[in-house]
VEXVOSE-711956 format. One record per residue: z, y, x of N, C-alpha, C in turn. Coordinates in steps of 0.05 Angstrom, whole numbers, padded with zeros to 5 digits. Atoms other than C-alpha are relative to their C-alpha. Layout:
    n.c3    n.c2    n.c1   ca.c3   ca.c2   ca.c1    c.c3    c.c2    c.c1
       Z       Y       X       Z       Y       X       Z       Y       X
...
This chain:
    n.c3    n.c2    n.c1   ca.c3   ca.c2   ca.c1    c.c3    c.c2    c.c1
   00026  -00012  -00010   00421   02004   00020   00004   00021   00023
  -00002  -00019  -00021   00451   02054   00066   00005  -00018   00024
   00006   00016  -00022   00465   01995   00115  -00026  -00007   00007
   00029   00010  -00005   00392   01972   00112  -00019   00028   00012
   00012  -00028  -00007   00368   02046   00120   00008   00004   00028
  -00009  -00005  -00027   00415   02056   00180  -00011  -00020   00023
   00012   00019  -00029   00393   01991   00218  -00030   00004   00003
   00025  -00007  -00005   00321   02011   00208  -00004   00023   00016
  -00007  -00025  -00015   00336   02080   00242   00005  -00009   00029
  -00012   00011  -00020   00378   02043   00294  -00024  -00020   00019
   00022   00019  -00014   00320   01992   00308  -00026   00016   00011
   00017  -00014  -00007   00267   02040   00314   00006   00023   00025
  -00007  -00020  -00017   00302   02090   00357   00008  -00021   00033
  -00007   00006  -00023   00327   02037   00408  -00003  -00032   00003
   00008   00030  -00005   00309   01959   00393  -00028  -00001   00007
   00027   00008  -00003   00237   01965   00393  -00005  -00004   00031
   00005  -00001  -00029   00233   01982   00466   00010  -00031   00012
  -00009   00024  -00017   00280   01922   00486  -00012  -00026  -00021
   00016   00019   00020   00244   01877   00428  -00032  -00005   00017
   00018   00007  -00020   00182   01889   00472   00002  -00012   00029
  -00005   00015  -00026   00214   01867   00538   00002  -00030  -00002
  -00002   00035   00012   00238   01800   00497  -00027  -00008  -00003
   00025   00015   00008   00166   01792   00477  -00015  -00005   00031
   00008   00003  -00028   00140   01804   00548   00007  -00021   00016
  -00008   00020  -00010   00185   01761   00577  -00010  -00029  -00009
   00008   00021   00014   00170   01706   00525  -00031  -00002   00012
   00028   00007  -00013   00095   01714   00545  -00001  -00006   00028
   00007   00000  -00032   00107   01716   00619   00009  -00032   00008
  -00025   00016  -00012   00156   01658   00626  -00001  -00028  -00023
   00000   00023   00016   00140   01615   00564  -00012  -00028   00013
   00017   00025  -00013   00094   01562   00608   00015  -00012   00010
  -00020   00015  -00021   00151   01548   00653   00026  -00006  -00014
  -00027   00009   00008   00217   01513   00643   00015   00021   00004
  -00018  -00021   00004   00264   01565   00619   00033  -00004   00006
  -00022   00011  -00007   00323   01521   00640  -00004  -00015   00027
  -00005   00017  -00024   00350   01483   00698  -00022  -00021   00000
   00016   00022   00004   00291   01439   00712   00014  -00027   00002
  -00010   00029   00008   00310   01365   00685   00030   00000  -00018
  -00019  -00003   00015   00368   01392   00651  -00010  -00002  -00033
   00012   00008   00021   00353   01360   00587   00003   00019  -00026
  -00004  -00022   00022   00390   01412   00543   00015   00016   00021
  -00010  -00021  -00015   00413   01480   00566   00023   00008  -00010
  -00029  -00005   00009   00483   01491   00571   00012   00030  -00004
  -00010  -00028   00001   00489   01571   00577  -00027   00016  -00002
   00024  -00020  -00001   00443   01633   00570   00011   00021   00010
  -00012  -00025  -00008   00452   01695   00605   00015  -00001   00026
  -00010   00000  -00034   00476   01714   00679   00036   00003  -00015
  -00032  -00010  -00001   00550   01736   00647   00013  -00025  -00014
  -00013   00024   00011   00561   01671   00600  -00007  -00026   00021
   00000   00022  -00022   00533   01627   00654   00019  -00004   00018
  -00022   00001  -00020   00583   01649   00704   00024  -00013  -00010
  -00024   00013   00008   00641   01624   00657  -00010  -00028  -00013
   00018   00020   00006   00593   01563   00638   00005  -00001  -00031
  -00002  -00004   00028   00593   01589   00566   00022  -00013  -00018
  -00027   00009   00017   00665   01580   00545   00003   00024  -00018
  -00010  -00022   00015   00667   01649   00510  -00015  -00002  -00025
   00021   00004   00024   00638   01624   00447   00014   00020  -00022
  -00008  -00022   00014   00689   01671   00408  -00008   00026   00002
   00007  -00029  -00010   00674   01731   00441  -00019  -00002   00019
   00018   00001  -00024   00609   01722   00484   00001   00026   00014
  -00002  -00016  -00020   00603   01761   00546  -00027   00022  -00001
   00023  -00014   00004   00530   01784   00530  -00018  -00009  -00029
   00012   00004   00024   00483   01787   00467  -00015  -00032   00003
   00012   00025  -00009   00443   01726   00498   00016  -00025  -00005
  -00023   00021   00006   00510   01686   00494   00004  -00004  -00030
  -00005   00004   00031   00521   01702   00419  -00029  -00009  -00010
   00020   00009   00013   00454   01686   00402  -00004  -00033   00006
  -00002   00031  -00010   00461   01614   00440   00020  -00013  -00021
  -00018   00016   00002   00524   01592   00417   00016   00011  -00031
  -00013  -00011   00025   00553   01638   00357  -00005   00027  -00009
   00014  -00026   00005   00515   01693   00321   00028   00024  -00010
  -00023  -00014   00006   00584   01718   00295   00011   00020   00022
  -00016  -00018  -00020   00602   01744   00364  -00015   00024   00008
   00018  -00027  -00001   00548   01797   00358   00015   00022  -00009
  -00026  -00013   00008   00610   01830   00325   00012   00018   00023
  -00008  -00012  -00023   00636   01845   00392  -00010   00024   00008
   00013  -00026  -00015   00583   01897   00413   00007   00021  -00021
  -00001  -00027   00018   00602   01964   00375  -00021   00023   00012
   00025  -00020  -00010   00540   02001   00412  -00023  -00019   00004
   00024   00014  -00009   00475   01977   00417   00001  -00006   00029
   00001   00016  -00029   00469   01932   00478  -00029  -00018   00002
   00025   00010  -00011   00408   01913   00512   00009  -00020   00022
  -00008   00013  -00025   00417   01856   00564  -00027  -00018   00004
   00015   00019  -00013   00368   01813   00608   00004  -00010   00022
  -00008   00009  -00027   00376   01769   00666  -00023  -00018   00007
   00019   00014  -00005   00334   01729   00709   00014  -00019   00023
  -00014   00022  -00021   00354   01665   00758  -00022  -00022   00006
   00015   00023  -00008   00327   01613   00798   00025  -00022   00006
  -00016   00023  -00005   00353   01544   00794  -00013  -00024   00025
   00011   00019  -00017   00345   01492   00852   00014  -00024   00004
  -00018   00034  -00004   00369   01416   00863  -00029  -00016   00009
   00026   00021  -00003   00330   01353   00874   00007  -00030  -00020
   00002   00028   00015   00307   01288   00842  -00011  -00022   00020
   00011   00021  -00016   00299   01219   00878   00001  -00024  -00011
   00005   00028   00009   00282   01150   00864   00001  -00021   00027
   00008   00023  -00016   00295   01085   00911  -00003  -00023  -00020
   00012   00026   00017   00256   01030   00875   00017  -00026   00010
  -00007   00026  -00009   00290   00957   00874  -00023  -00017  -00004
   00022   00018   00000   00245   00903   00896  -00019   00013   00012
   00026  -00015  -00010   00199   00957   00930   00010   00022   00018
  -00012  -00019  -00018   00241   00993   00990  -00019   00018   00010
   00013  -00025  -00015   00178   01032   01012  -00003   00019  -00019
   00004  -00015   00018   00173   01067   00945   00030   00021   00000
  -00028  -00013   00008   00230   01123   00954  -00008   00036  -00001
   00009  -00029   00007   00201   01188   00923   00022   00017  -00004
  -00021  -00020  -00002   00239   01253   00935  -00010   00025  -00008
   00012  -00020   00008   00225   01315   00895   00024   00028   00001
  -00014  -00017   00006   00257   01384   00903  -00008   00013  -00021
   00003  -00014   00023   00268   01426   00842   00004   00027   00005
  -00009  -00024  -00001   00260   01498   00839  -00014   00015  -00028
   00012  -00006   00019   00251   01533   00773   00011   00035  -00012
  -00006  -00029   00007   00253   01607   00740   00022  -00004  -00025
  -00019   00001   00022   00308   01618   00687   00004   00033  -00010
   00000  -00032   00016   00295   01690   00641   00012   00000  -00022
  -00008  -00001   00033   00325   01712   00581   00008   00034  -00001
  -00005  -00027   00004   00337   01777   00545   00004   00004  -00037
  -00011   00001   00026   00373   01793   00482   00010   00034  -00004
  -00010  -00026   00009   00395   01861   00442   00016  -00005  -00025
  -00020  -00002   00020   00452   01874   00395   00001   00030  -00009
   00002  -00036   00011   00444   01935   00349   00021   00000  -00025
  -00017  -00001   00026   00502   01954   00301  -00010   00017  -00015
   00013  -00013   00024   00475   01975   00234   00024   00024  -00010
  -00018  -00017   00016   00540   02005   00207   00028  -00013   00010
  -00018   00018  -00015   00613   01986   00221   00009  -00030  -00007
  -00004   00026   00004   00607   01919   00193  -00029  -00018   00010
   00022   00019  -00001   00535   01893   00204  -00013   00004   00030
   00012  -00004  -00024   00508   01883   00272  -00020  -00025  -00001
   00026   00010  -00004   00434   01856   00288  -00007  -00008   00023
   00011   00011  -00020   00406   01814   00338  -00023  -00008   00007
   00034   00018  -00007   00342   01786   00374   00004  -00010   00029
   00002   00009  -00029   00328   01752   00441  -00022  -00019   00008
   00017   00020  -00009   00287   01705   00479   00017  -00021   00019
  -00013   00016  -00024   00313   01645   00515  -00012  -00031  -00002
   00009   00025  -00004   00304   01564   00530   00020  -00019  -00010
  -00023   00017   00016   00336   01507   00483  -00009  -00026   00020
   00009   00027  -00017   00296   01451   00531  -00016   00009   00022
   00019  -00009  -00022   00270   01454   00596  -00001  -00022   00022
   00002   00021  -00019   00246   01393   00642  -00027   00002   00017
   00028   00006  -00016   00198   01373   00693   00005  -00021   00018
  -00003   00021  -00019   00188   01308   00735  -00030  -00005   00011
   00027  -00003  -00012   00131   01305   00782   00003  -00018   00026
   00007   00017  -00023   00124   01242   00830  -00028  -00008   00002
   00034  -00001  -00005   00055   01238   00868   00003  -00031   00006
   00001   00034  -00007   00025   01167   00881   00010   00001   00028
  -00008   00007  -00024   00048   01129   00942  -00016  -00025   00009
   00023   00022  -00008  -00011   01084   00964   00015  -00019   00020
  -00015   00018  -00024   00032   01057   01025   00016  -00015  -00011
  -00025   00018   00014   00088   01032   00976  -00019  -00016  -00024
   00013   00018   00019   00034   01000   00930   00004   00019  -00027
   00005  -00016   00025   00040   01061   00876  -00022   00020  -00001
   00031  -00014   00004  -00029   01084   00855   00003   00022  -00018
   00003  -00022   00017  -00011   01131   00797   00020   00016   00004
  -00020  -00026   00002   00029   01192   00789   00016  -00003  -00023
  -00019  -00005   00026   00085   01208   00739   00003   00028  -00001
  -00007  -00028   00008   00092   01274   00707   00002   00009  -00029
  -00008  -00008   00024   00122   01306   00652   00015   00025   00001
  -00011  -00029   00001   00139   01376   00632   00003   00010  -00032
  -00010  -00013   00027   00173   01405   00567   00016   00026  -00002
  -00017  -00030   00010   00191   01474   00545  -00001   00008  -00029
  -00002  -00011   00023   00221   01497   00481   00013   00031   00006
  -00004  -00031   00001   00223   01573   00473   00013   00008  -00020
  -00009  -00012   00025   00270   01606   00425   00003   00025  -00004
   00007  -00028   00006   00260   01670   00395   00019   00011  -00027
  -00020  -00004   00019   00329   01680   00353  -00002   00033  -00012
  -00009  -00025   00014   00339   01733   00301   00028  -00002  -00017
  -00025   00005   00018   00408   01742   00274   00009   00029  -00011
  -00019  -00021   00010   00460   01781   00240   00025  -00009   00000
  -00028   00001   00002   00538   01791   00244   00011   00014  -00020
  -00013  -00013   00019   00581   01814   00189   00028  -00002   00001
  -00030  -00008  -00003   00657   01839   00196   00008  -00004  -00027
  -00019  -00002   00032   00692   01814   00129   00028   00015   00003
  -00025  -00018  -00005   00755   01842   00164   00001   00001   00033
  -00004  -00001  -00031   00785   01862   00231   00003  -00026   00010
  -00009   00029  -00012   00805   01788   00242  -00023  -00019  -00002
   00020   00024   00010   00744   01751   00212  -00030   00011   00003
   00030  -00016  -00005   00666   01760   00231  -00010  -00030  -00012
   00018   00019  -00001   00614   01716   00208  -00028   00002   00005
   00024   00000  -00011   00541   01702   00230  -00020  -00017  -00009
   00021   00016   00009   00473   01675   00211  -00025   00004   00017
   00019  -00002  -00021   00414   01661   00254  -00028  -00019  -00011
   00023   00006  -00004   00343   01646   00246  -00015  -00003   00026
   00014  -00003  -00031   00300   01619   00305  -00026  -00015   00000
   00030   00006  -00003   00226   01614   00313  -00004  -00016   00022
   00002   00010  -00019   00210   01566   00363  -00028  -00010   00009
   00031   00004  -00009   00148   01548   00409   00008  -00020   00018
  -00005   00024  -00020   00146   01479   00443  -00028  -00005   00016
   00017   00011  -00016   00103   01458   00502   00005  -00028   00016
  -00007   00020  -00013   00095   01392   00526  -00025  -00015   00014
   00021   00013  -00018   00052   01360   00583   00009  -00025   00012
  -00005   00023  -00007   00049   01293   00608  -00024  -00014   00016
   00023   00020  -00006   00006   01239   00649   00008  -00022   00017
  -00012   00024  -00007   00024   01171   00666  -00015  -00028   00000
   00016   00026   00005  -00005   01101   00677   00011  -00020  -00034
  -00005   00022   00018  -00006   01049   00617  -00017  -00018  -00002
   00025   00025   00007  -00042   00977   00610  -00016   00010  -00023
   00014  -00012   00016  -00077   01011   00557  -00023   00017   00005
   00011  -00027  -00007  -00105   01074   00576   00012   00021   00019
  -00017  -00020  -00013  -00084   01125   00624   00003   00023  -00016
  -00010  -00019   00020  -00044   01176   00587  -00005   00030   00019
  -00002  -00030  -00007  -00059   01252   00598  -00002   00018  -00021
  -00001  -00013   00029  -00041   01301   00542   00012   00027   00008
  -00014  -00029   00004  -00020   01380   00529   00002   00002  -00030
  -00002  -00006   00028   00015   01387   00469   00019   00031  -00006
  -00005  -00028   00005   00035   01455   00437   00002   00001  -00027
  -00008  -00004   00027   00066   01481   00374   00018   00017  -00009
  -00023  -00018   00007   00109   01522   00331   00027  -00019  -00014
  -00022   00012   00013   00179   01505   00302   00020   00017  -00012
  -00025  -00022   00014   00243   01532   00267   00025  -00014   00006
  -00030   00006  -00004   00317   01523   00273   00018   00018  -00013
  -00017  -00020   00010   00383   01562   00243   00023  -00007   00009
  -00022   00001  -00006   00448   01571   00258   00017   00017  -00019
  -00022  -00018   00009   00513   01599   00229   00029   00000   00017
  -00024  -00003  -00018   00576   01619   00263   00022   00018  -00015
  -00023  -00011   00011   00648   01646   00257   00019   00006   00017
  -00022  -00004  -00017   00697   01681   00294   00027   00011  -00014
  -00018  -00009   00016   00767   01687   00274   00026   00007   00024
  -00021  -00004  -00018   00827   01723   00310   00028   00003  -00015
  -00028  -00001   00018   00892   01699   00279   00016   00016   00016
  -00022  -00017  -00011   00932   01744   00330  -00019   00017   00019
   00015  -00014  -00018   00914   01802   00375  -00017  -00014   00028
   00001   00015  -00024   00913   01759   00438  -00014  -00026   00000
   00012   00026   00003   00875   01694   00409  -00023   00012  -00014
   00022  -00003   00010   00806   01686   00390  -00016  -00030   00000
   00007   00027   00010   00772   01625   00354  -00027   00003  -00003
   00029  -00004   00009   00695   01613   00351  -00013  -00030  -00005
   00012   00025   00005   00654   01559   00320  -00029   00011  -00003
   00029  -00003   00001   00577   01554   00320  -00011  -00025  -00010
   00012   00024   00009   00539   01506   00276  -00024   00010  -00004
   00026   00003  -00008   00466   01496   00298  -00011  -00025  -00021
   00011   00018   00020   00427   01461   00244  -00025  -00023   00015
   00027   00007  -00018   00370   01409   00263  -00026   00012  -00007
   00024  -00015  -00005   00305   01437   00275  -00028  -00018   00004
   00024   00018  -00003   00236   01411   00281  -00023   00025   00013
   00029  -00007  -00016   00171   01427   00328  -00018  -00016  -00003
   00027   00019   00006   00104   01408   00306  -00017   00004   00022
   00021  -00005  -00022   00066   01397   00371  -00027  -00017   00000
   00028   00013   00005  -00011   01377   00372  -00015   00005   00024
   00017   00007  -00022  -00062   01359   00425  -00015  -00026  -00005
   00018   00023   00003  -00112   01308   00441   00000  -00011   00036
   00004   00016  -00029  -00129   01263   00505  -00023  -00027   00001
   00022   00021  -00002  -00190   01210   00520   00015  -00025  -00010
  -00010   00020   00008  -00186   01150   00483  -00025  -00027   00011
   00020   00019  -00010  -00223   01082   00499  -00032   00000  -00010
   00032  -00006   00009  -00305   01087   00495  -00010   00024   00001
   00010  -00031  -00008  -00309   01159   00519  -00001   00020  -00022
  -00014  -00013   00025  -00273   01184   00451   00020   00019   00017
  -00027   00002   00001  -00218   01224   00443   00017  -00001  -00026
  -00024  -00002   00026  -00158   01223   00396   00018   00014   00002
  -00020  -00022   00007  -00107   01265   00370   00025  -00013   00009
  -00030   00014  -00002  -00034   01258   00396   00020   00025  -00009
  -00020  -00018   00021   00022   01289   00356   00032  -00007   00008
  -00026   00000  -00002   00094   01302   00366   00017   00012  -00019
  -00016  -00011   00020   00139   01318   00306   00027   00001   00012
  -00021   00000  -00014   00200   01335   00352   00026   00009  -00015
  -00021  -00006   00013   00264   01334   00319   00025   00014   00018
  -00012  -00017  -00013   00309   01389   00352   00028  -00008  -00005
  -00033   00011   00006   00387   01365   00358   00014   00019  -00019
  -00019  -00008   00008   00436   01388   00314   00022   00006   00023
  -00024  -00006  -00024   00498   01424   00354   00020   00012  -00013
  -00026  -00008   00001   00572   01438   00344   00012   00013   00023
  -00010  -00009  -00022   00602   01486   00390   00028   00012  -00013
  -00024  -00008   00002   00676   01506   00386   00017   00013   00022
  -00010  -00009  -00021   00713   01554   00434   00027   00016  -00007
  -00022  -00018   00001   00782   01588   00440   00006   00019   00025
  -00006  -00018  -00025   00801   01649   00483   00027   00013   00001
  -00025  -00011   00002   00872   01669   00500  -00002   00025   00026
  -00002  -00020  -00015   00883   01739   00531   00035   00003   00007
  -00025  -00008  -00010   00939   01749   00580   00001   00031   00011
  -00003  -00028  -00006   00953   01825   00582  -00032   00017  -00003
   00021  -00019  -00001   00896   01874   00588  -00019  -00013   00024
   00019   00010  -00022   00864   01839   00654  -00010  -00030  -00004
   00000   00026  -00001   00865   01763   00646  -00009  -00015  -00031
   00004   00014   00024   00830   01722   00593  -00009  -00029   00009
   00008   00028  -00001   00820   01643   00592  -00009  -00014  -00022
   00011   00013   00012   00775   01606   00551  -00006  -00031   00000
   00013   00026   00006   00761   01533   00527  -00016  -00005  -00016
   00020   00008   00019   00704   01506   00497  -00011  -00032  -00002
   00015   00030   00002   00670   01441   00471  -00023   00001  -00013
   00025  -00001   00012   00605   01423   00447  -00011  -00036  -00004
   00008   00022   00004   00575   01360   00412  -00031   00009  -00008
   00024  -00007   00000   00501   01361   00410  -00014  -00034  -00009
   00012   00026   00016   00458   01302   00361  -00020   00000   00016
   00028   00004  -00017   00413   01291   00422  -00011  -00025  -00003
   00013   00024   00005   00402   01218   00402  -00024   00003  -00018
   00026  -00009   00017   00356   01253   00351  -00025  -00001   00015
   00026   00001  -00018   00308   01255   00410  -00014  -00021   00000
   00006   00025   00003   00302   01187   00405  -00017  -00014  -00022
   00017   00003   00031   00273   01189   00327  -00022   00010   00006
   00028  -00017  -00001   00211   01232   00349  -00016  -00014   00018
   00021   00019  -00017   00153   01188   00373  -00024   00018   00008
   00029  -00007  -00011   00096   01211   00415  -00026  -00017  -00011
   00016   00023   00010   00043   01184   00372  -00036   00002   00004
   00024   00002  -00011  -00031   01168   00393  -00017  -00013  -00020
   00016   00003   00024  -00081   01167   00337  -00019  -00027   00007
   00016   00030  -00002  -00130   01104   00366   00018  -00018   00010
  -00014   00022  -00015  -00080   01072   00413   00030   00005  -00011
  -00028  -00005   00009  -00012   01065   00374   00015  -00018   00015
  -00019   00015  -00014   00012   01010   00419   00007   00012   00025
  -00011  -00010  -00016   00025   01059   00468   00018   00024  -00008
  -00019  -00016   00008   00068   01104   00422   00025  -00003   00008
  -00028  -00002  -00014   00137   01126   00453   00019   00020  -00010
  -00022  -00024   00006   00203   01159   00435  -00006   00022   00017
  -00007  -00019  -00018   00206   01226   00466   00022  -00003   00022
  -00027   00014  -00023   00275   01205   00498   00003  -00024  -00015
  -00012   00032   00008   00278   01130   00498   00030  -00004   00008
  -00028   00005  -00002   00348   01105   00489   00020   00022   00000
  -00012  -00026  -00004   00374   01176   00477   00030  -00005  -00017
  -00027   00000   00010   00453   01187   00466   00003   00026  -00008
  -00019  -00023   00003   00495   01242   00441   00008   00011   00021
  -00015  -00011  -00022   00519   01293   00488   00027   00012  -00009
  -00029  -00012  -00002   00595   01315   00494  -00002   00016   00025
  -00005  -00022  -00022   00610   01377   00537   00022   00011  -00004
  -00023  -00016   00002   00674   01412   00554  -00002   00017   00022
   00007  -00026  -00018   00682   01477   00592   00032   00014   00002
  -00016  -00015  -00005   00737   01518   00619  -00010   00023   00015
   00013  -00029  -00014   00730   01593   00643   00018   00025  -00004
  -00018  -00022   00001   00764   01656   00655  -00013   00026   00014
   00013  -00031  -00012   00748   01734   00668   00028   00008   00003
  -00023  -00021  -00012   00794   01776   00708  -00008   00027   00004
   00009  -00031  -00014   00788   01852   00706   00015   00012   00023
  -00007  -00012  -00030   00799   01876   00776   00009   00024  -00004
  -00004  -00030   00004   00790   01947   00761  -00017   00007  -00029
   00018  -00006   00024   00753   01983   00709  -00028   00001   00002
   00025   00003  -00004   00692   01977   00738  -00009  -00023   00014
   00017   00025  -00013   00690   01904   00766   00021  -00022  -00017
  -00015   00023   00019   00704   01842   00724  -00006  -00026   00016
   00005   00022  -00015   00708   01775   00762  -00004  -00022  -00023
   00004   00019   00017   00687   01710   00723  -00004  -00030   00019
  -00002   00027  -00017   00691   01634   00740   00001  -00020  -00022
   00003   00018   00021   00682   01568   00699  -00011  -00024   00013
   00006   00027  -00010   00678   01498   00704  -00009  -00019  -00026
   00008   00022   00017   00640   01445   00657  -00007  -00028   00005
  -00001   00025  -00005   00632   01372   00646  -00019  -00008  -00023
   00011   00009   00014   00579   01340   00607  -00015  -00030  -00002
   00008   00031  -00006   00558   01266   00592  -00028   00001  -00005
   00033   00009  -00003   00487   01237   00599  -00013  -00004  -00028
   00011   00004   00025   00438   01238   00543  -00020  -00025  -00001
   00019   00018  -00001   00389   01185   00566   00012  -00023   00009
  -00009   00024  -00004   00414   01112   00560  -00016  -00019   00029
   00012   00009  -00021   00396   01061   00618  -00027  -00013  -00009
   00028   00012   00013   00335   01032   00575  -00018   00022  -00002
   00021  -00019   00007   00304   01101   00574   00000   00010   00030
   00007  -00007  -00032   00303   01115   00651  -00021  -00013   00012
   00027   00003  -00016   00240   01123   00686  -00004   00024   00019
   00010  -00025  -00020   00204   01168   00733  -00012   00025  -00013
   00009  -00029   00018   00181   01213   00675   00027   00010  -00013
  -00027  -00003   00014   00252   01215   00652   00026  -00009   00004
  -00026   00010  -00001   00320   01214   00676   00023   00020  -00003
  -00019  -00019  -00002   00387   01247   00677   00026  -00014   00012
  -00023   00010  -00009   00458   01238   00698   00021   00019  -00013
  -00021  -00013   00012   00529   01258   00680   00002   00034   00012
   00005  -00026  -00008   00535   01337   00695   00024   00014   00001
  -00023  -00015  -00006   00587   01371   00729  -00009   00025   00015
   00007  -00023  -00010   00581   01442   00750   00019   00022   00004
  -00017  -00027  -00004   00618   01503   00778  -00013   00025   00001
   00019  -00029   00001   00599   01578   00763   00022   00022   00013
  -00015  -00027  -00004   00627   01643   00784  -00020   00025   00006
   00009  -00030   00000   00606   01714   00781   00013   00028   00004
  -00018  -00030   00005   00627   01790   00775  -00024   00012  -00018
   00014  -00024   00017   00604   01847   00733   00009   00023   00009
  -00007  -00030  -00010   00604   01922   00759  -00011   00015  -00018
   00012  -00016   00014   00603   01972   00712  -00004   00035   00007
  -00004  -00034  -00013   00580   02047   00725  -00012   00010  -00025
   00009  -00014   00025   00575   02090   00659  -00010  -00019  -00023
   00013   00011   00018   00529   02061   00611  -00014  -00031   00008
   00015   00028  -00014   00501   02001   00659   00020  -00016   00013
  -00015   00021  -00015   00530   01937   00683  -00019  -00016   00011
   00015   00016  -00018   00499   01898   00738   00019  -00030  -00002
  -00008   00025   00001   00514   01822   00730  -00009  -00013   00023
   00003   00018  -00020   00512   01770   00786   00018  -00030  -00005
  -00009   00027  -00007   00524   01692   00789  -00005  -00020   00016
   00012   00018  -00010   00522   01635   00827   00016  -00023  -00014
  -00019   00029   00013   00537   01556   00807  -00011  -00019   00022
   00010   00023  -00013   00529   01491   00836   00002  -00022  -00020
  -00004   00022   00013   00518   01425   00800  -00004  -00027   00017
  -00010   00023  -00017   00538   01360   00834  -00023  -00022   00003
   00021   00027  -00007   00490   01303   00859   00018  -00022  -00016
  -00015   00028   00014   00503   01243   00813  -00023  -00019   00002
   00017   00023  -00001   00468   01173   00816   00000  -00020  -00019
  -00004   00022   00020   00453   01116   00769  -00020  -00020   00007
   00011   00023  -00008   00433   01046   00781  -00013  -00017  -00024
   00012   00013   00022   00383   01013   00733  -00009  -00025   00007
   00008   00030  -00001   00371   00935   00731  -00027  -00004  -00008
   00026   00012   00008   00307   00899   00727   00000  -00009  -00036
   00004   00007   00030   00329   00882   00653   00009   00022  -00017
  -00003  -00027   00015   00341   00950   00634  -00021   00023   00008
   00021  -00024  -00008   00290   00994   00666  -00025   00000  -00017
   00025  -00002   00026   00231   01019   00616  -00020  -00005   00021
   00020  -00003  -00012   00185   01025   00674   00005  -00011   00030
  -00005   00008  -00031   00216   01020   00748   00029  -00006   00005
  -00029   00001  -00008   00284   00992   00769   00011   00008   00023
  -00005  -00014  -00022   00321   01029   00818   00028   00018  -00002
  -00032  -00015  -00006   00378   01078   00842  -00017   00029  -00004
   00011  -00024   00006   00360   01145   00805   00027   00021   00005
  -00019  -00017  -00012   00393   01211   00838  -00011   00024  -00007
   00007  -00020   00014   00393   01274   00808   00025   00023   00009
  -00022  -00020  -00002   00429   01347   00821   00000   00010   00029
   00003  -00006  -00024   00453   01369   00882  -00011   00023   00010
   00014  -00021  -00006   00432   01437   00876   00016   00025  -00008
  -00021  -00024   00008   00452   01511   00847  -00024   00015  -00017
   00008  -00024   00010   00436   01568   00809   00002   00024   00010
   00001  -00028  -00003   00428   01641   00820  -00011   00021  -00020
   00008  -00019   00019   00427   01696   00772   00007   00031   00000
  -00007  -00026   00008   00424   01768   00765  -00008   00010  -00029
  -00001  -00012   00025   00433   01810   00701  -00001   00029  -00004
  -00004  -00029   00005   00429   01876   00673   00010   00011  -00032
  -00002  -00003   00031   00460   01904   00612   00006   00028   00000
   00004  -00032   00002   00455   01975   00587   00008   00004  -00037
  -00005  -00006   00023   00493   02003   00530  -00003   00028  -00007
   00008  -00030   00005   00464   02059   00488   00020   00011  -00022
């Protein structure tokens, strides 16, 4: 009872203002992709954790990182900590069609990446957390090219916004556990040609997912973190024209993938820490969720055709240059999640390799974070026997990300 009463007081005094910021960010940026455009799975959240490429799973850099990968990590924050960041991602997508050399569309990517979170210690054992971030964010947009014989456009945009609510509990000084319930909101818009009817719809709807986490310190200079995210569901509904001047319902019951994250951190003295992390995502579940058309079931299609599981590995480090300045860096590699039979102008990806680096400058109770990253340009060749719509060479990446963040400890 004392813990509950204390947590209520803390939330009233410091958490409500931050949660208002979280809500405002959600409303302001919910309609746009909260992740790097065309990165089907978000790899990190927050400027601090993105600088190390999400390797600090055992002891996250910021509250957003804990809510994203391991809610037990909220126990790191022994003071009320509010954090928010804003970034811009950029890159390119391009297609070189086989058999139609005149069709070579190219698109520049530019997207915003906001997040916010708060961690509030209720007592010496219990820490509460809340935030807003994105778990999926993509956009593909290729205009018609009549000169190349392509008279229709290909457009798809998907956003899934997370609003996690979490708690972490210190079982002892070396063992922490955490649990999280995450309301979701999904937005899916697309238009593209089919032999039956032109497709043009907008779907929206709520969803839910959960996660548990654990952090164990077997020795003072070692930390191990584990995050287990359950399968989730987003129920999206909308409508579009049907043959005969009628409208038809369109629905997507999207199975949000389960995920397992594991990280190890080793500290070398007081200044340097090195972390390695791995992640498996059951992203093949995205291929088991169909976009269903009430009046024209012949054009029903999987959300991600030929979907594959993702495997991701990363290494990162943090170096305390001085009491005020910390330097951060990381590298990550992730496998593709769209197989060759699912590649089209509406959806494609590639092997993901990215470098990141950043710094944190602390002055009193305030910390300013900054990071820059680069993701390498990759290409895939899809032949006529495999292509879903258009065989050709698909190129993706060749861009970067810039983020600024602000952390306040109360």
